[in-house]
N, C-alpha and C positions, 0 to 999 in steps of 0.2 A: 505494500499499497504506500503509496508515494505523498500522499498527505499525510499532514500527523494528524494524532488524535486529539479531539473526538473525530471520528472519519467522516468523511460525508454520508449523507444521506441523498436514496441515488428517487430521482420520481419520474418514473415513465407516464407519458401523456401522448399528447395526438394532437386532432383528431383521434381515433380509434387506437390503440396501442395493440390490443387484439388482432388486431388486423393482421400484426408482424407474424409470418408462418415460426421464426423463432421466439416469437414473448417468451415463453414457457424456459427455453435454457436460459436467456438473460437472465430472467428471474433467478433459475438455478444456479446460475456463475454468481450472479450480484450477490447472492448471499452464502455463497462458498469463501466469496471474501471477506465476508463480516461486514457488509454495506445494510443496512437500515432500509427497507425497500418500500414503495408506495403507487403505488399505480390509482390515477387519475385514469378513469373506468368511463367510456360513452354508454350508455343505455341503449345497446344494441341485442336483435338476437344473439350475440357472442357473447354478452356479458347474462348468464345461466348458470343455474344450480351445479353445473358439471366445470364449468370455468371458475364459478367461486370457489366450491371445492379444493381444485387442484392448488388457485395463490393459495390458501388454507393453508394446505400438505406440504408447500413448498418454502411457506414462512415470510409470504407477504407480508408486512407489519401492519400495514393499512389501507386501506382502499377508497377512494371519493367518491360521488355519485355526482352532477348538479343539479339543482334545485331552486328555481328560479320565479316558482310562483305557490301561493295556498293551492291553490284547484289547477285542475286542465285547463279552464279558461287563459288562464295567464302562462302559465308555463309551456304547453302547447302550444301557444301562439308566438310564441316567445321563440321557440323549438322549431317551430316548424313542421311537427312529424306530429300527428295526432295520435294521444296514448301514452308517451312519453314521460308524462306525471306520474300514470297511474304505474308503469314498467321501472321507473324510479322508485317508490316507495315499494314498489315489490322487491326489487333488487334489494334495499336496504333490509328488507327483511329476513332475506337467504341469507344474505352476511350476519346479519344478527345469530339466522338459526346452525350456520355453520361455525360459528364461533370467530369470525374475522372484523377485526376491527374496521368501523367506517364512519366516513366521515359526510358531512353535506357543504358542499360551495354554492355559495349565491353570490351569485351579481347583481350590484347594485344600479337598476336605472330606473328612469321616470315612471315604466310603467308598472314596477312592483315594489318599489319603495314603502308603498298604504301597505303591504304586506308582508315586512320583516317580521313585526311578532307574530304574525300567524306561521311562516315560513322556521320559526325558530321554535316555534311548538311541537307543529310536524319531526325533526328534526332530534329534539329532546325525545317525542314519542317512538318513533320508530327504533332508538337506540344509539342513533349515534355519537360516539364519543368525541366531536368534537364540530364547531360551527368555522368554516372560514368563508370570511366576505370580502369578496371581491370591487374592488372602484374601476368604474368603466376607465379605459385608457380612450378617446375620444380620436379617432382615424374615420375620417370620409364621413358623412351626409348624415347616415342613419346613428352613426355612434353619436352624434354632436348632440341629435333632436331626443338621444334616451339621457343623454349627464346629466345630474345632477352641476348648480351652481353650489359655490364654496359653502355659502352658509349652512347649505343642505345638507354638504356633505358634514359638517361640523356638528350638526344634528345627529343625523344617524350615527357618526362616534360615539358621542353621550349614550343614545340609546344602546350601541353595542358593549359600552361599561356597563348601564344597568342590568341587560342582556347574561352578561359576563357574571353575575350575580344568584344565576338559579343552577353554579353544579357543571353546566357544558361549556369548555376552555370553548375560549371566541379570540378569532383572532383576523387579521386581515391581509390581504393582499396588493398590494399599490396604494394601499393606504398606511405610511408609516406615521401619519401624524396622531393614530388611535393613541399611542407611549404616549405622545403628551397629553393628550386627554387624560388618558389613566395616570399621570403624574398630577393633572390638575385638582381632578377629583378625588383624588387619595387626600388632597391636601385639604379639600371640602370649598373648592372653591367654587361649587353650586354648580347647576346645569340650565339650560339654555330655556330661554321662556320662546320658541319657535314653534308654529303649530305642526310640523313634521313632528319633532319632539315628541310634543305632549303628548299629541295621536299615536305615539308608537308608546310610550313609555304607559297611558293608559289602557292601551292595548292588551300589554304584556303583563303590563299586572291582572288583568281579568282573566286571562289565561292561566296565568304561572302561581300566583297568590303571592304573597307577602317575600322579598327576598332571602337568600341569607347573608351572612356577614362579609366573609369574605369573598371578593371576585373569583372569576374562573380563570386569569389570563395570559398567555401564554408570552413571558416576556420574553423577545428578541432585538437582537442592535443590527438586524441584517437590513439591507435595501439592492436592489439591483447591481450588481457587480460588488458586491460587497456579504458575502457569505452564499452569494446565490451568481449561478450562474444558470447556460442553457445552451444543452447541442442537440444539432438537427439533427434528423434524419441521417442527412451526409455528412455528418462529421465539424459541419460550419458550428462554432462556438462565439456564442451571444451573452451579452452580460444577463438579459431573462430574455424570457419567452416573448415581451412584449414589447422588446428597444432593440429594433433591427437596425444594431451595429456591426459589423463581424470583427471579432479580434481574431482570427484562426481559423484554425482545423485541425481535427484529430482523426487520424493518428500520426501527418505533416507532422505535428507539432506535441507535445507532452500539454494534458491537459493542467498538469499542475505547474508546468511554465509559464502558460497563457493567463493564467490566474493570479501568478505572483507576479509576472515581470512585464505584461500586456501593460504598453501604455493606458489605455483606454481603461484597464480593469484598476490600475494607478490611481486613476484621476478619480472613478465615483471611490475608491475607497477612503479616500481625504477628505475630510468633512469640509477643511481650510481650502478646499477649491472649488466649492460651491457660493454659486451667486444670487443675488438676489435678498429677500427675505430669509431664505435658507443659508446662502453665507451668513448674515448677522443674525442667526438668529440663535437662542441658547439651549435650545433643543437639538440643536443639529449631527447630533453624537451621534443621540437614541432615538431619533427621526431621521432626520436627513432627507424629506420629502422624498416623491416618488420621483425619481428620475427618465424613467418610459413617460411617463405624461409630461417633463417637460419638454421632452426631446419630441414628444406628439405633437404641442402644441406652440411651442415655442423654437421648436428645432436645436437648440442645447440641450443636452443630456447635463449638464452641468446648473443648469436655469433655477429658476424659483418654482415649486410647485403651484398649480394655477388655481389646484381644487381646496387646498388652505389658506383660510383667512386670516390666520393669525401674522399678529403685526409684533415680531419680536421687541423684547424688551431694552434698554441698554445698560449695560453695569449690572448685569446679576450673574450668578452662577448658574455656570452650567448645571443642569439637574443630573442626577443619577436613577437609575430603574433599578427597581426591586421586585 
């Protein structure tokens, strides 16, 4: 193993990773090397009882499926395939019956933001071991229509903190400012008064009752290119699956060398290189903003994150995350 401990986790994703004829061979090889293996599965006929049982037998550590609506009406429309919502819930049940840990992934969009509390409830009822919420990277006209404004993203972050108090670990993808919100809420800074947050908070309490004292949040200090890298089917390496800037290709170059020595990765890992509000922010080490969103909207992977409304304070100590 060329990387130092803790060894990297391998996330097999797609499209549909089960389309690869050597999928199970890759899983078996990765587990033989001591890797933590996660599978982001697509809900297709390939994801069935047989494939789920085989993943469990080979030692897959966790499987994730996407649930983007609280009902077939929303989810199937977004996915464009009738029956996907029911198949997703069925896949979660099959995983639970097989003893395979499964998590729910949800992408926040204009179409489903009002359903987040209900999606969280479904995830808990289905036995999900975690809820990962993706914040949309706007690329193309359709994505722009579905995205939220920065203030709305902030309200969703506060709702996610509330949701984390019900025993199900909550984390975000392309939403690193959730770490700032977590620190602020732990300091009893209060929650926002916006309608998005208030509506979601009321619905959460109606579904789940009173929260537990301790939030279940999985703190990390990773971001695109810092603790994360994406390897495409052809070996091309990127800082993340949402940041289309190539940093090299394997096996022509060693993966560990790309991560440690490539100039793009080096700049993304160095918080002092960040620009705009992200560069001035006292939370830049634990957050650092979405580099993919900065590139998608500003054309600069080191620019400020347009989805974060936070205005940095001057002459303040850099917070730490516990």
